[in-house]
Backbone as a ProteinNet text record, in pm:
[ID]
protein_1_A
[PRIMARY]
MKKEVKRKKYGGRKKGTPNKDTKELRERITELIDNNFDSIQADLEALPPEKRLDFLVKLFEYALPKLNRTEFEAIVETSESDNTQPKTLADWYDANRSNKVV
[TERTIARY]
84.2	0	90	60.5	140.9	98.4	194.3	165.4	129.2	12.2	-32	45.2	85.6	158.1	57.3	55.4	-36.1	15.5	-78.2	-42.4	-80	-13.2	-44.8	-177.9	-265.2	-395.7	-384	-453.3	-461.1	-608.1	-642.3	-781.1	-870.4	-1000.7	-1097.3	-1114.4	-1203.3	-1231.6	-1125.4	-1081	-985.7	-1060.3	-989	-1047.7	-1104.6	-1229.5	-1293.8	-1375.2	-1364.7	-1442.4	-1585.6	-1685.1	-1823.4	-1873	-1961.1	-2023.2	-2123	-2115.3	-2201.3	-2348.5	-2378	-2517.9	-2577.1	-2500.9	-2548.7	-2571.1	-2478.5	-2490.6	-2616	-2640.8	-2758.9	-2887.1	-2889.1	-3006.4	-3034.3	-2931.6	-2950.6	-3004.4	-2954.7	-3002.7	-3149.6	-3188.8	-3328.9	-3420.7	-3376.5	-3456.1	-3471.6	-3364.1	-3369.7	-3465.9	-3459.9	-3550	-3695.7	-3719.4	-3854.1	-3909.8	-3828.2	-3871.4	-3896.3	-3805.2	-3822.1	-3950.2	-3980	-4097.8	-4228.9	-4223.4	-4344.6	-4344.2	-4268.1	-4250.2	-4381.9	-4467.9	-4594.5	-4683.2	-4687.8	-4768.5	-4712	-4581.4	-4515.5	-4540.1	-4532.1	-4555.5	-4698.2	-4796.2	-4935.5	-4957.7	-4899.8	-4912	-4847.2	-4733.2	-4661.8	-4743.2	-4805.8	-4887	-5012	-5058.3	-5176.9	-5146.6	-5019	-4981.3	-4989.1	-5016	-5007.4	-4861.2	-4838.8	-4702	-4600.8	-4638.4	-4542.3	-4496.3	-4592.5	-4557.6	-4481.8	-4513.9	-4442.9	-4295.6	-4268.9	-4130.2	-4057.7	-4126.9	-4067.8	-4029.8	-4119.3	-4091.6	-3970.5	-3965.6	-3854.8	-3721.5	-3721.2	-3597.5	-3549.3	-3641.3	-3604.1	-3555.1	-3617.8	-3577.5	-3439.5	-3411.4	-3282.5	-3165.9	-3191.8	-3084.9	-3026.5	-3107	-3060.4	-2998.7	-3023.9	-2975.9	-2857.7	-2849.8	-2744.8	-2653.9	-2525.6	-2437.2	-2468.4	-2457	-2482.9	-2364.8	-2394.1	-2290.9	-2273.4	-2152.3	-2128	-2188.2	-2240.2	-2294.6	-2179.2	-2197.6	-2095.9	-2160.9	-2086.4	-2133.9	-2101.3	-2196.7	-2175.1	-2235.1	-2159.4	-2210.3	-2185.9	-2294	-2284	-2315.5	-2235.4	-2259.8	-2318.3	-2435.1	-2504.6	-2495.4	-2437.9	-2428.5	-2556.3	-2612.9	-2734.8	-2712.6	-2797.7	-2788	-2844.4	-2811.6	-2857.8	-3009.1	-3074.6	-3220	-3291	-3218.5	-3278.8	-3241	-3297.5	-3265.1	-3349.9	-3448.6	-3536.2	-3475.3	-3373.8	-3313.3	-3216.5	-3214.4	-3118.6	-2975.8	-2882.7	-2744	-2665.5	-2707.6	-2638.2	-2739.4	-2691.7	-2776.3	-2843.6	-2772.6	-2828.6	-2944.2	-2931.2	-3039.4	-3162.6	-3139.9	-3249.3	-3319.5	-3241	-3297.6	-3381.2	-3329	-3402.7	-3532	-3528.8	-3646.7	-3753.2	-3711.8	-3806.7	-3846.2	-3776.2	-3807.1	-3945.4	-3983.8	-4114.2	-4229.5	-4199.3	-4302.8	-4326.2	-4271.1	-4280.3	-4425.4	-4469.4	-4604.5	-4607.7	-4703.3	-4712.5	-4830.9
-116	0	124	213.5	334.9	437.4	508	615.7	739.8	797.4	915	1038.2	1116.4	1239	1353.3	1432.5	1546.4	1654.8	1705.5	1814.2	1947.8	2050.4	2184.3	2225.3	2287.6	2329.6	2464.2	2473.1	2598.2	2633.6	2759.4	2802	2757.5	2766.4	2726.7	2834.7	2807.4	2901.1	2892.9	3005.8	3010.1	2980.5	2928.7	2897.9	3025.6	3017	3131.3	3217.4	3192.3	3268.6	3216.2	3305.3	3257.6	3205.9	3107.5	3052.1	3154.7	3188	3291.3	3250.9	3124.2	3078.2	3088.6	3046.2	3053.4	3198.8	3284.9	3426.9	3485.7	3453	3504.5	3451.3	3323.4	3265	3333	3356.4	3424.1	3565.7	3633.9	3769.6	3767.2	3668.8	3658.1	3625.6	3536.1	3502.5	3626.1	3700.4	3823.3	3922.7	3938.2	4030.2	3984.8	3854	3799.8	3829.3	3808.9	3835.3	3984.8	4067.7	4212.1	4262	4210.9	4256.3	4202.6	4096	4034.6	4031.3	4118.8	4114.1	4127.2	4222.4	4243.6	4120.2	4056.8	3935.6	3820.4	3806.3	3700.9	3723.7	3848.2	3882	3846.5	3878.2	3847.4	3696.2	3623.4	3477	3416.5	3470.8	3421.6	3442.4	3558.1	3587.7	3499.6	3449.6	3364.6	3220.4	3183	3046.3	3024.8	2899.6	2869.9	2881.5	2906.4	2930.7	2822.9	2694	2586.8	2594.8	2616.6	2623.8	2751.8	2858.7	2985.2	2969.6	2905	2881.5	2790.9	2687.2	2595.5	2670.7	2757.9	2837.5	2927.9	2994.8	3085.6	3011.8	2895.5	2817.1	2780.7	2737.4	2702.3	2824.1	2938.5	3061	3107.1	3094.1	3137.3	3058.5	2935	2854.9	2922.8	3004.8	3072.9	3208.5	3260.7	3394.1	3392.4	3290.8	3285.7	3166.1	3178.9	3063.1	2957.3	2832.2	2723.2	2708.9	2682	2660	2510.7	2471.1	2330.3	2296.8	2176.9	2132.2	2097	2130.4	2095.8	2017.7	1927.6	1848.3	1923.4	1926.6	1990.5	1900.5	1870.9	1787.4	1858.1	1875.6	1938.4	1833.5	1828.2	1734.3	1814	1772.9	1841.4	1754.3	1810.2	1734.1	1754.5	1644.6	1651.7	1576.3	1604.9	1532	1392.5	1302.1	1164	1154.4	1245.1	1239.8	1290.8	1355.8	1414.3	1331.3	1211.7	1121.6	1146.7	1237.6	1261.6	1358.3	1433.6	1530.5	1462.4	1506.7	1449.8	1487.3	1399.2	1421.6	1497.6	1486.8	1557.9	1633.2	1725.5	1801.1	1706.9	1605.1	1507.6	1431.9	1396.7	1329.2	1419.6	1547.8	1642.9	1653.7	1663.8	1675.1	1552.2	1433.4	1309.8	1303.8	1347.4	1341.5	1441.3	1554.6	1657.8	1650.4	1572.3	1560.4	1497.8	1407.1	1341.6	1435.9	1548.7	1645.6	1749.4	1727.9	1823.9	1839.4	1964	1992.5	1979.8	1906.5	1886.4	1960.5
0	0	0	-95.3	-105.1	-2.1	49.9	143.3	62.5	93.4	19.7	66.9	-29.4	-0.3	-1.9	104.6	109.5	17.2	-61	-150.9	-88.7	-133.2	-87.9	-148.4	-66.5	-114.9	-185.6	-296.4	-371.1	-388.1	-370.1	-390	-277	-301	-199.5	-94.4	-3	104.3	212.4	259	370.6	500.6	596.8	725.7	788.4	836.6	899.3	804.5	674	577.2	578.7	597.8	605.1	470.1	476	356.9	303.3	173.1	115.3	119.9	93.3	94.7	234.5	335.3	473.1	513.9	475.5	508.6	445.1	318.9	249.5	313.5	350.6	414.5	548.5	627.2	756.4	736.8	634.5	606.5	566.2	485.6	443.3	561.3	649.9	768.3	856.9	874.8	954.8	893.3	761.4	691.3	704.9	692.5	706.7	846.2	947.6	1085.2	1105.5	1054.3	1070	1003.2	883.9	808.9	867	944.3	998.7	1150.7	1212	1356.6	1432.9	1392.2	1464.1	1456.8	1340.6	1322.9	1406.3	1405.3	1483.9	1632.3	1676.5	1817	1858.1	1773.1	1804.4	1810.1	1715.4	1715.2	1839.1	1876.7	1993.9	2121	2133.2	2251.6	2258.3	2143.1	2139.3	2180.8	2181.4	2217.6	2367.8	2410.3	2553.9	2599.9	2728.7	2777.9	2739.7	2745.3	2714.6	2570	2478.2	2335.5	2304.7	2376.8	2357.6	2393.5	2507.1	2547.8	2449.6	2402.3	2304.8	2177.9	2130.9	2012.2	2033	2147.6	2175.1	2182.5	2244.3	2253.7	2113.6	2028.2	1891.3	1814.1	1835.6	1767.3	1813.3	1942.8	1996.6	1938.1	1894.4	1834.9	1711.6	1644.6	1525	1555.5	1673.4	1707.8	1803.2	1888	1988.7	1963.4	1990.1	1973.4	2078	2037.9	2131.7	2226.6	2351.3	2451	2471.8	2500.6	2530.4	2665.8	2675.1	2802.7	2895.7	3022.1	3119.6	3232.2	3287	3400.1	3528.9	3618.7	3746.9	3852.9	3953.2	4061.3	4193.2	4267.3	4398.1	4502.9	4605.3	4714.1	4829.7	4873.1	4981.4	5104.7	5209.7	5334	5414.1	5460.3	5539.4	5669.5	5763.8	5890.1	5870.7	5960.5	5949.7	5956.7	6025.8	6039.5	5914.2	5824.2	5704	5581.5	5568.5	5457.6	5334.2	5341	5226.5	5125.8	5165	5075.2	4977.4	4850.1	4754.5	4793.1	4764.2	4802.4	4695.6	4570.3	4462.7	4378.3	4296.2	4205.7	4106	4060.7	3967.1	4031.9	4161.3	4233.1	4242.7	4270.5	4278.5	4144.2	4037.2	3902.5	3869.3	3896.9	3868.8	3949.1	4075.2	4159.7	4112	4057.7	4017.2	3870.4	3792.7	3650.7	3630.9	3717.2	3705.3	3740.9	3806.6	3843.5	3734.9	3617.6	3507.1	3462.9	3444.9	3398.9	3248.4	3196.6	3051	2996.4
[MASK]
++++++++++++++++++++++++++++++++++++++++++++++++++++++++++++++++++++++++++++++++++++++++++++++++++++++

C-alpha cells in the first residue's frame, strides 16, 4: 500500500471565511422576521405558555451561539435524620423531573 503524499492546497475558502449561501439565508430570515414582527408577536402571545417557550428556545438557536454542556455535581451534606433530601444536584434533578407539567 502506497503512502499518500499530502499536496499543498490551492484556492478554496480560507479557514474562517463565512459561507455565502449561509450568510444570504440568515439575512433573508432576519429580513422575514423584521418585516413580519408584529404578526409574529401576536401569534406568539396567542400560544399557551409551554408552546411559547418551546418556540422561543427554537428561535434562539438561530440567534445565539450554542454553549457546550458541562457536568456539574454538587454534594449536599445533610444530617442523618434528614434522609429525604437528595445528596447531589443530579439526584435532585431526577427526583423533580417526574413532576414536570405537561
